C-alpha positions in Angstrom: 16.3 0.7 -7.9 17.4 -1.1 -4.8 14.5 -2.2 -2.6 15.4 -3.0 1.0 12.0 -3.1 2.7 9.5 -5.7 1.6 6.0 -7.1 2.4 5.9 -9.4 5.4 5.4 -13.1 4.6 2.1 -13.1 6.3 0.9 -10.2 4.1 2.0 -12.0 1.0 0.3 -15.2 2.1 -3.0 -13.3 2.7 -2.6 -11.7 -0.7 -1.9 -15.0 -2.4 -5.0 -16.5 -0.7 -7.2 -13.7 -1.7 -8.0 -12.7 1.9 -6.2 -9.4 2.1 -8.4 -6.3 2.1 -9.0 -4.4 -1.1 -7.0 -1.3 -0.1 -4.1 -3.3 1.2 -4.1 -5.5 -1.8 -3.8 -2.5 -4.1 -0.5 -1.4 -2.3 0.9 -4.9 -2.4 0.1 -5.2 -6.1 1.9 -2.0 -6.8 4.9 -3.1 -4.7 5.0 -6.4 -6.6 5.2 -4.5 -9.9 8.4 -2.8 -8.5 10.0 -5.7 -6.6 11.3 -8.9 -8.2 12.1 -10.4 -4.8 8.5 -10.3 -3.6 7.2 -11.5 -7.0 9.4 -14.5 -6.6 8.2 -15.1 -3.1 4.6 -14.7 -4.2 5.0 -17.2 -7.0 6.3 -19.8 -4.5 3.3 -19.2 -2.2 0.9 -19.4 -5.2 2.5 -22.8 -6.2 2.3 -24.1 -2.6 -1.3 -23.0 -2.3 -2.1 -24.7 -5.6 -0.6 -28.0 -4.3 -2.6 -27.7 -1.0 -5.9 -27.1 -2.9 -5.2 -30.1 -5.2 -4.8 -32.3 -2.2 -8.2 -31.3 -0.8 -11.2 -33.7 -1.4 -13.7 -32.3 -3.9 -16.3 -31.9 -1.2 -14.1 -29.6 0.9 -13.5 -27.4 -2.2 -17.1 -26.4 -2.2 -16.9 -25.1 1.4 -14.0 -22.7 0.7 -14.8 -19.0 1.3 -15.3 -16.9 -1.9 -12.4 -14.6 -3.0 -13.0 -10.9 -2.4 -14.6 -8.9 -5.1 -12.4 -7.4 -7.8 -10.8 -4.1 -6.8 -12.5 -1.0 -7.9 -9.2 0.1 -9.3 -9.5 -2.4 -12.2 -8.7 -5.6 -10.3 -5.2 -4.4 -9.5 -4.8 -6.9 -6.7 -4.9 -10.6 -7.5 -4.3 -10.1 -11.2 -0.8 -8.8 -10.7 1.6 -11.7 -11.2 4.2 -10.6 -13.7 6.7 -7.7 -13.8 4.7 -4.8 -15.2 6.7 -1.8 -14.1 9.1 0.2 -16.2 12.0 0.6 -13.7 12.7 4.1 -15.1 9.3 5.4 -14.0 7.9 6.1 -10.6 4.3 5.0 -11.1 3.8 1.2 -11.1 1.6 -0.3 -13.8 -1.3 -1.2 -11.5 -1.8 2.6 -10.7 -1.4 4.0 -14.2 -5.0 3.3 -15.2 -6.1 5.3 -12.1 -3.7 8.3 -12.2 -1.9 8.0 -15.5 1.9 8.4 -15.8 2.4 11.9 -14.4 2.2 12.8 -10.7 1.8 16.4 -11.8 -1.6 15.5 -13.4 -3.0 14.1 -10.1 -5.7 16.3 -8.7 -3.9 16.9 -5.4 -5.8 18.4 -2.5 -4.0 20.2 0.4 -4.2 18.1 3.6 -2.0 20.4 5.7 1.0 22.7 5.4 3.4 20.9 3.0 1.2 17.8 2.6 -1.2 17.0 -0.2 -3.4 13.9 -0.8 -5.5 12.2 -3.4 -8.0 9.6 -2.3 -8.5 6.5 -4.5 -11.8 4.7 -4.9 -12.7 1.3 -3.4 -15.6 -0.9 -4.1 -18.9 0.2 -2.5 -19.2 -0.8 1.1 -15.6 -1.9 1.4 -13.9 -0.9 4.6 -10.4 0.8 4.5 -8.6 3.7 3.0 -6.4 4.0 -0.1 -4.7 7.3 -1.1 -1.7 9.0 -2.5 0.2 11.3 -0.2 2.7 14.0 -1.4 5.0 15.5 1.3 7.2 18.6 0.7 10.9 18.3 1.2 11.9 18.2 4.9 8.2 18.2 6.1 7.6 16.3 9.3 4.4 14.3 9.6 2.4 14.1 12.8 3.5 11.3 15.1 0.9 8.5 15.0 0.1 4.8 15.5 -2.3 2.6 13.7 -5.6 0.9 14.5 -4.6 -2.1 12.4 -2.3 -2.8 9.5 -1.0 0.1 7.4 1.0 -0.4 4.2 3.0 2.5 2.8 4.7 2.2 -0.6 7.2 4.9 -1.6 6.7 5.8 -5.2 9.1 8.8 -5.5 11.6 10.4 -3.2 12.1 9.0 0.3 11.4 9.5 4.0 12.9 8.4 7.3 11.3 7.4 10.6 12.2 5.2 13.6 11.7 2.1 11.5 14.3 3.1 8.9 14.9 4.9 5.6 12.4 4.2 2.9 13.1 5.0 -0.8 11.3 4.3 -4.1 9.9 0.8 -4.1 10.3 0.2 -0.4 7.2 -1.0 1.5 6.5 -0.2 5.1 4.4 -3.1 6.5 3.3 -1.8 9.9 0.9 -3.1 12.5 -1.0 -1.6 15.4 2.0 -1.7 17.7 4.2 0.6 15.6 4.2 4.4 16.2 6.3 6.6 14.0 6.8 10.1 12.7 7.9 10.2 9.0 10.2 13.0 7.8 10.4 13.6 4.1 13.8 13.8 2.3 15.2 17.3 2.6 15.8 17.6 -1.2 13.2 15.4 -2.9 10.3 15.1 -0.5 8.3 12.0 -1.2 5.2 10.6 -2.8 3.6 7.5 -1.3 0.7 5.1 -1.8 -0.9 4.4 1.6 -3.5 1.9 2.6 -5.0 1.3 6.0 -7.6 -1.0 7.4 -8.4 1.4 10.3 -7.9 5.1 11.1 -4.6 6.3 12.4 -4.1 7.2 16.1 -2.6 10.6 16.2 -0.8 11.9 19.3 -1.2 15.6 18.4 -4.4 17.3 19.6 -4.6 19.4 16.4 -4.2 16.3 14.2 -7.0 14.5 16.1 -9.2 17.6 15.7 -8.8 17.7 11.9 -8.9 13.9 11.5 -12.7 13.7 10.9 -12.2 16.1 7.9 -9.2 14.3 6.4 -10.5 10.7 6.8 -7.0 9.5 7.8 
């Protein structure tokens, strides 16, 4: 597996500090399980953070904000620090307790023609969206932007958009300024894990009409 798209440094720093949202943290944890490069970068950030904390006076330590609650998905965010993914399988270890080891066993629901999804649970009251998306070969997704950060991790197959080509293990770390229209691989289609802090901004009138029913 050759991974060419990685988490931004700012995203990894937020993850290391425990300030990244729950849904986004779940995607980062899954990417870390597949990406030795990002695990190494995270380890360096963790070490630097530890040194900075050690240099703080004890009084300042008591004023630090609390870490976010454990992820509903079995604390799959901050507890991922070591390689836990069998490189021969598509589903990274942090997700196996949620969906098992077989994509065919996922209770997919049709989202639109050639597109299926499965929404994953977050802690009660937590803002954001976390779901699996399965796209049929050659299917074109509606063009859209993002209200805030969106993280997309390719688990199987691949897709292409104006940002580049994304294959298994690649992470698209997109902000509110990015607009794109993913096209699934003509032969394999793709399966992705997607997290967003805000709802997408669709250009298509039809996509905007059905958005309240899909939650995207």
